C-alpha positions in Angstrom: 11.3 13.5 -6.1 10.0 10.0 -5.6 11.1 6.9 -7.5 12.2 8.0 -11.0 10.4 11.3 -10.9 12.2 14.6 -11.3 12.7 17.2 -8.5 13.2 16.6 -4.9 10.9 15.4 -2.1 9.2 18.4 -0.5 7.3 16.8 2.4 4.0 17.4 0.7 4.2 21.1 0.0 5.5 20.9 -3.5 3.7 17.7 -4.2 0.3 19.2 -3.3 1.1 22.2 -5.6 2.0 19.7 -8.4 -1.3 17.8 -7.9 -3.3 21.0 -8.0 -1.5 22.1 -11.2 -2.2 18.7 -12.7 -5.9 19.0 -11.8 -6.0 22.5 -13.3 -4.4 21.1 -16.5 -6.9 18.2 -16.8 -9.8 20.6 -16.3 -8.5 22.9 -18.9 -8.1 20.0 -21.4 -11.5 18.5 -20.5 -13.8 21.4 -19.7 -16.8 19.2 -20.5 -16.1 16.8 -17.7 -19.0 16.9 -15.2 -17.3 14.9 -12.4 -13.8 15.2 -10.9 -12.2 12.5 -8.8 -8.8 12.1 -7.2 -6.8 9.0 -6.6 -3.4 8.3 -5.1 -1.1 5.5 -3.9 0.8 5.6 -0.6 2.2 9.1 -0.2 0.2 10.1 -3.2 -3.0 9.0 -1.3 -2.1 11.6 1.4 -1.6 14.2 -1.3 -4.8 13.3 -3.0 -6.8 13.6 0.2 -5.2 17.0 0.9 -6.2 18.1 -2.6 -9.8 16.8 -2.0 -10.0 19.2 1.0 -9.0 22.2 -1.1 -10.9 21.6 -4.3 -14.7 21.5 -3.9 -15.2 20.2 -7.4 -13.8 16.8 -6.4 -16.7 14.4 -5.9 -15.0 11.1 -5.2 -11.7 9.6 -4.2 -9.7 6.3 -4.3 -6.9 6.0 -1.7 -4.6 3.0 -2.1 -2.1 2.1 0.6 -2.8 5.3 2.5 0.0 6.0 5.0 -2.4 6.3 8.0 0.2 5.3 10.5 2.8 7.8 9.2 0.8 11.0 8.7 -2.0 12.7 10.5 -5.2 12.5 8.5 -7.3 14.5 11.0 -7.5 17.2 8.3 -10.3 15.1 6.8 -12.9 16.5 9.2 -15.3 17.0 7.7 -14.5 14.9 4.6 -16.4 16.5 1.7 -16.8 13.5 -0.6 -17.3 9.7 -0.5 -14.6 7.3 -1.5 -12.7 4.1 -0.9 -9.6 3.0 0.9 -7.9 0.0 -0.6 -5.2 -1.6 1.4 -3.0 -4.7 1.4 -3.6 -7.1 4.3 0.0 -8.1 4.2 1.3 -4.5 4.3 4.3 -4.1 6.6 5.0 -0.5 5.7 1.6 0.8 6.8 -0.2 -1.6 9.2 -3.7 -2.4 8.0 -5.1 -1.6 11.5 -4.1 2.1 11.0 -6.2 2.3 7.9 -9.1 0.5 9.5 -9.0 3.0 12.4 -9.0 5.9 10.0 -11.9 4.3 8.1 -13.9 3.9 11.3 -13.3 7.5 12.3 -14.4 8.8 8.9 -17.5 6.6 8.8 -18.9 8.6 11.8 -19.2 11.7 9.6 -22.5 12.5 8.0 -23.2 12.9 4.3 -20.4 10.7 3.1 -19.9 7.0 2.6 -16.4 5.5 3.2 -15.8 2.1 1.6 -12.8 -0.1 2.7 -11.4 -3.1 1.0 -8.4 -5.2 2.0 -6.7 -7.4 -0.5 -5.7 -10.5 1.4 -2.3 -11.3 -0.2 -1.2 -7.7 -1.0 1.7 -5.9 0.5 2.2 -2.1 0.4 3.3 -2.2 -3.2 0.6 -4.7 -4.3 3.3 -6.9 -5.8 1.7 -9.8 -7.6 -1.7 -8.4 -6.7 -2.1 -5.7 -9.4 -4.9 -7.6 -11.0 -6.8 -7.8 -7.7 -6.1 -4.1 -7.0 -7.5 -3.2 -10.4 -10.6 -5.3 -9.9 -11.3 -3.4 -6.7 -10.9 -0.1 -8.4 -13.0 -1.1 -11.3 -15.8 -2.5 -9.1 -15.9 0.6 -7.0 -16.0 2.9 -10.1 -18.7 0.8 -11.7 -20.7 1.1 -8.5 -20.2 4.8 -8.0 -20.6 5.8 -11.6 -23.8 3.8 -12.1 -26.7 6.3 -12.5 -28.7 4.4 -9.9 -25.9 4.7 -7.2 -27.3 6.4 -4.1 -23.9 8.0 -3.3 -23.4 11.2 -5.2 
Protein backbone atom coordinates (compact mmCIF):
# COMPACT_ATOMS: atom_id res chain seq x y z
CA UNK A 1 0.00 0.00 0.00
CA UNK A 2 3.02 2.32 -0.22
CA UNK A 3 4.45 3.69 -3.45
CA UNK A 4 3.81 1.23 -6.27
CA UNK A 5 3.13 -1.75 -4.00
CA UNK A 6 -0.16 -3.57 -4.03
CA UNK A 7 -2.69 -3.53 -1.21
CA UNK A 8 -3.59 -0.70 1.07
CA UNK A 9 -1.78 0.99 3.92
CA UNK A 10 -2.67 -0.75 7.19
CA UNK A 11 -0.95 1.46 9.81
CA UNK A 12 1.62 -1.24 10.48
CA UNK A 13 -0.61 -4.21 11.26
CA UNK A 14 -0.69 -5.81 7.82
CA UNK A 15 2.80 -4.56 7.02
CA UNK A 16 4.24 -6.33 10.09
CA UNK A 17 2.42 -9.51 9.10
CA UNK A 18 3.83 -9.19 5.57
CA UNK A 19 7.36 -8.72 6.96
CA UNK A 20 7.00 -11.80 9.17
CA UNK A 21 5.75 -13.81 6.19
CA UNK A 22 8.70 -12.61 4.10
CA UNK A 23 11.11 -13.64 6.86
CA UNK A 24 9.43 -17.07 7.10
CA UNK A 25 9.84 -17.50 3.34
CA UNK A 26 13.53 -16.50 3.39
CA UNK A 27 14.20 -18.94 6.23
CA UNK A 28 12.40 -21.71 4.36
CA UNK A 29 14.40 -21.06 1.18
CA UNK A 30 17.70 -20.73 3.11
CA UNK A 31 17.51 -23.10 6.09
CA UNK A 32 21.32 -23.16 6.18
CA UNK A 33 21.55 -19.47 7.06
CA UNK A 34 23.15 -19.07 10.47
CA UNK A 35 22.38 -15.38 10.98
CA UNK A 36 19.21 -13.38 10.40
CA UNK A 37 19.13 -9.59 10.04
CA UNK A 38 16.38 -7.10 9.33
CA UNK A 39 16.58 -3.76 7.55
CA UNK A 40 14.08 -1.10 6.63
CA UNK A 41 13.77 2.40 5.24
CA UNK A 42 11.46 5.04 6.78
CA UNK A 43 8.16 3.33 7.71
CA UNK A 44 9.86 0.06 6.80
CA UNK A 45 12.44 0.81 9.50
CA UNK A 46 9.64 0.95 12.07
CA UNK A 47 8.24 -2.35 10.80
CA UNK A 48 11.70 -3.91 10.82
CA UNK A 49 12.24 -2.89 14.44
CA UNK A 50 8.83 -4.27 15.41
CA UNK A 51 9.72 -7.55 13.71
CA UNK A 52 13.04 -7.57 15.59
CA UNK A 53 11.12 -7.54 18.87
CA UNK A 54 8.99 -10.52 17.84
CA UNK A 55 11.60 -12.78 16.27
CA UNK A 56 14.45 -13.83 18.57
CA UNK A 57 16.48 -15.25 15.68
CA UNK A 58 17.16 -11.73 14.35
CA UNK A 59 20.71 -10.85 15.41
CA UNK A 60 21.24 -7.47 13.74
CA UNK A 61 19.41 -4.57 12.15
CA UNK A 62 19.85 -1.60 9.86
CA UNK A 63 17.36 1.22 10.24
CA UNK A 64 17.47 3.92 7.56
CA UNK A 65 15.50 7.15 7.94
CA UNK A 66 13.66 5.80 11.00
CA UNK A 67 10.50 7.86 11.62
CA UNK A 68 11.45 8.56 15.24
CA UNK A 69 9.47 11.81 15.36
CA UNK A 70 6.31 10.23 13.95
CA UNK A 71 6.02 6.95 15.87
CA UNK A 72 6.71 5.78 19.40
CA UNK A 73 9.77 3.51 19.47
CA UNK A 74 9.52 2.80 23.22
CA UNK A 75 8.69 -0.81 22.34
CA UNK A 76 12.47 -1.24 21.86
CA UNK A 77 12.98 -1.74 25.59
CA UNK A 78 14.89 -3.89 25.92
CA UNK A 79 16.26 -4.01 22.39
CA UNK A 80 17.42 -7.59 21.78
CA UNK A 81 20.14 -6.97 19.18
CA UNK A 82 22.76 -4.44 18.10
CA UNK A 83 22.40 -2.40 14.93
CA UNK A 84 22.76 0.93 13.19
CA UNK A 85 20.58 3.94 12.49
CA UNK A 86 21.50 5.78 9.30
CA UNK A 87 19.88 9.14 8.76
CA UNK A 88 20.14 12.11 6.45
CA UNK A 89 21.35 15.29 8.11
CA UNK A 90 19.15 17.30 5.70
CA UNK A 91 16.01 15.24 6.41
CA UNK A 92 12.98 17.53 6.71
CA UNK A 93 10.47 14.66 7.03
CA UNK A 94 12.03 13.24 10.20
CA UNK A 95 14.22 15.68 12.06
CA UNK A 96 17.70 14.24 12.70
CA UNK A 97 17.44 15.28 16.37
CA UNK A 98 14.58 12.80 16.87
CA UNK A 99 16.78 9.94 15.70
CA UNK A 100 19.69 11.15 17.80
CA UNK A 101 17.42 11.20 20.87
CA UNK A 102 16.26 7.63 20.13
CA UNK A 103 19.87 6.49 19.66
CA UNK A 104 20.91 8.06 22.97
CA UNK A 105 18.03 6.36 24.76
CA UNK A 106 18.84 2.95 23.27
CA UNK A 107 22.53 3.31 24.07
CA UNK A 108 21.68 3.21 27.79
CA UNK A 109 20.59 -0.41 27.42
CA UNK A 110 23.00 -3.17 28.32
CA UNK A 111 24.17 -6.00 26.06
CA UNK A 112 23.66 -4.13 22.78
CA UNK A 113 25.61 -1.59 20.77
CA UNK A 114 23.76 1.04 18.77
CA UNK A 115 25.67 2.75 16.00
CA UNK A 116 24.48 5.98 14.43
CA UNK A 117 25.58 7.63 11.23
CA UNK A 118 24.33 10.81 9.62
CA UNK A 119 24.97 11.43 5.95
CA UNK A 120 25.63 15.19 5.69
CA UNK A 121 23.90 16.04 2.38
CA UNK A 122 21.16 13.39 2.50
CA UNK A 123 17.47 14.12 2.75
CA UNK A 124 14.83 11.60 3.87
CA UNK A 125 14.92 9.82 0.53
CA UNK A 126 18.72 9.93 0.18
CA UNK A 127 18.32 11.55 -3.23
CA UNK A 128 21.74 11.94 -4.88
CA UNK A 129 23.28 10.24 -1.83
CA UNK A 130 22.55 6.59 -2.60
CA UNK A 131 26.25 5.86 -3.00
CA UNK A 132 27.04 7.32 0.44
CA UNK A 133 24.13 5.38 1.95
CA UNK A 134 25.39 2.13 0.46
CA UNK A 135 28.93 2.85 1.71
CA UNK A 136 27.53 3.26 5.22
CA UNK A 137 25.59 0.00 4.97
CA UNK A 138 28.57 -1.88 3.47
CA UNK A 139 30.99 -0.55 6.09
CA UNK A 140 28.68 -1.52 8.92
CA UNK A 141 28.09 -5.02 7.53
CA UNK A 142 31.83 -5.51 6.98
CA UNK A 143 32.41 -4.51 10.61
CA UNK A 144 29.65 -6.69 12.09
CA UNK A 145 30.24 -9.74 9.92
CA UNK A 146 33.99 -9.76 10.53
CA UNK A 147 34.75 -12.83 12.69
CA UNK A 148 36.81 -10.65 15.05
CA UNK A 149 33.92 -8.21 15.68
CA UNK A 150 33.21 -8.00 19.42
CA UNK A 151 29.48 -7.44 18.83
CA UNK A 152 27.54 -10.64 18.31
